N, C-alpha and C positions, 0 to 999 in steps of 0.2 A: 505493499500500499505506499509506504514511504517513496520506493523507488518510481512508482508511477506518480506521486505528486514532485518528485524532484524533476522525472523525464518533462512534466507538463511543460513548462516554461520553452524548455528546448524545441518542443513541438510545435509552440504557437511562433517561436522566433522562426522556423522553416517554413511554417505555412506562410506567415508574412512574406519571407523572402521570396517563395514562389509567385505568390501574388502579386508581390512588386515585380518580378521578372517578366511575369505574364503580362502587365501592365505595359513594362518598356518595350517587352515584343510588339505588342498591339500597335504601341505609338511607331515602332520602326515600321512595321508594315503599312499602317496609314501613311508614313512619308514616303514610301516606295509606291504605292498606289497614288499617291499624288503627283509624285512625280512622273507618271505614268509613261507614255509613248517614249519621251525623251530619254529614260534610263535605259528601257529595251532597245532603243536605236543604237545607243551608245554601245552597249552590251553586243548586239548583232555586228557593228562596226569594228569592235576589237577582235570579234570572232573571227570576221571577213580578215581584218589585217593579217591576223596570226596565221590562218589558212593561205593566204598569198605567199606570205614570206616562207613558209615551209616548202610549197610548192614552186618557187620562184627558179629553181634551177632547171625542173622540168619544163616549166612556162616557157624559159629562155629558147630551148630546143625546139619546143613545138611553135612557137609562132613567130619565129627569127630566122636568118639565114645561118644560124650559129652550126647547125647540122651538116650543110654544103662545105663550110669551112674546113670542119675539122675531119671531115672523110676525106678532103683533098689534101690535106697536110700530111693526113696518115698514108696514103698512096704514096706521097714525096718521099717519106723516111722508107717505105717497104721497098721502092723504086731504088732508091741510093744504095740499100742493103745494109743500113743501119739499124741496130736493133734497140739503141736506148740514146740516140744522139739524133736531132734535138730531143731531150727529156719530154715526157707528157706533159709536166708542166708547163715549159715554153709553148709546146705546140697550143695547147688549151687557153692559155693566156693571150696568144697572139691571135686565134680564134675568137676569142672573147672581146679583144679592143676591135678587131675587125668588125664583129657584129655591132657592138656599139656604133662606129664611125659609118655604118652603113643605115643602121637602123635611127640614127639621129633625127632625121625629119617626122619619123614615124613616133618616136618617144615624144620629141618637142610638140606636135600636135595632140597627143594623147593629154598631155599635163595640161597644156593650156587650156584645152575645149571642155575637159572633163574633172580631171584630179583635182586641180587647182581651185575652179569655181565649187567643186563640193568641200573642199575642206575649208573655203571661205564661207560657207553655209549659202551659198547663192543658188545651188543646185541639191536636188534631194538625191537618194542613192538610184532610186528609179531613174530618175532623169539623167543624172551622169554616166550611167552603165553603159548605156548606147555610144555617147561620146566619147567614151574612153576605148572602147571596143572597135569603131568605126574605122580609126587610122589602121588598127592591125589587120582588120577585114579586108580593107582595101589592099594593102600591101600584099597579103596572101593570095587575093585572087589574081594581082597581077603575075605571081609568081606559079600559080598551079595550073596544070593542063586541064582542059576541058574532059578529057578523057577520065581522069583521075576523080572529077567530080561525079562523073554519070557512074562511075563504078560504086562509089558510096552512096549515091541516091538509089541506085538499082539494088543493093545490098539491104537498105531499109526497106524495101518492099511498100513504097509509099509513104512512111512515116515520115520522111523529111524530104518531100518533095520540092525540087527547085523552082520556083515560080519566076522569081527575079534574081538573077545572078547577084545583083549588088547587095541583096538582104539574105543571101544563103546562111542557113544555120551554120554554127560555129561546130556543131558536133559533126557535120560533115566535111566543112571546110576544113578543119584541122587536122584529120587524117588524112585527106587528099593532099594537102599541102605538103604533110610530111613526106609522104611518098614520092611526089615529085621532087622535093629537095633530095630524097635520095637516091634517085634517078638521076640528078645533074650532078650530084658528088661522085657518083661513079663513073659516068661519062668524064668527067675530067679528069678522074683519077685514073683512067685508062690512057688518056692523053699524058698525062704526065709520066706514065710508067713506061710508057711506048719506047722513046729513046733510050733510056736506060735498059731496057729489054735488048734493044738490038747491039748496044755495047756489049751485052754478056755474051750474046750470040757470037758477036766477032771475036771475042777473047778467047771463048771457049773453042771456035772453029780454029784459030791459031796455034792455041796451045795443043790441040789434037794433032794437027798436021805438023807440030814441029815434035811429035813424039814425047812431048812432057806430060805423060800420064798421071802421075803422081803429084802434078800441082795443080792444085785447085783454082780454078778461073777465077773465082770470086777475092783470090788475094791480088789480082793483078787489076780487076775489073774496078774493085771498090776506089782505088785510089784514082781512076780515070774519069770514073762516074763523078766524084767529088769535083776533080778539076774541073770538067767539063761544064756542071752546074754554077760554078764559082765565074768562070770565065763569060759564060753568056748572063752574068748577073741574075741568076734565077729566080732568087727572092723577091727582087722587084719586078721580073715578069709574073711570078706566079700570083704574089700578092694584088698586084695590078689587074689581071686577066680574072682573079675570083671576085674582086670589087667590081667591076666593069658586068660582069655576068649578072648581079645582082640590080645593078641600075638600067 
């Protein structure tokens, strides 16, 4: 009985604390409800921003000319017969900055027309999204073959019918653009590798005709290919050709 009497004040304190916490919680919930759509909109913006940042490398490859550049540079290294020179970091960095150079007008237009007005609260998210996407859509349409667009339109079985090329759905345009870029990258890679292949064939024929069976042809052709590429100012020619192929 005495124990029950001693613990009674403690129970009252706990009940009072719980009631106070419930009151505070209700006040916090009321504040959130009063904030309404503004708080929800900011949360959606934050989630969207984090999603875009996490997908940024993939988006860069999907909607820009980065794929074409990095494939062509990889073919160059294979044609020269060099396994790790230039290093992957060097090739990817070069392709990345070439992409920024080529895509600068598209990035600037997207920022000026869509991103900046949205950040300044001049446009809502729904109004800004088309203005952000349209410059990239125009760029991809200029680089995408009609045949590739038709392929994904047919594969969709009417779900993404292309009624107007200027407003084609991104779910059709992006994969069509990517396979177009892959095709161009391999075409340019073939043209890059071809002269080095001829040098390899000439060196192999000469070594075989001279009876040097135990001498690897690559031991002689490698410095010749490097010298040939340097003498024709190959980096200047290659980078210029890649940039002009997009413009």
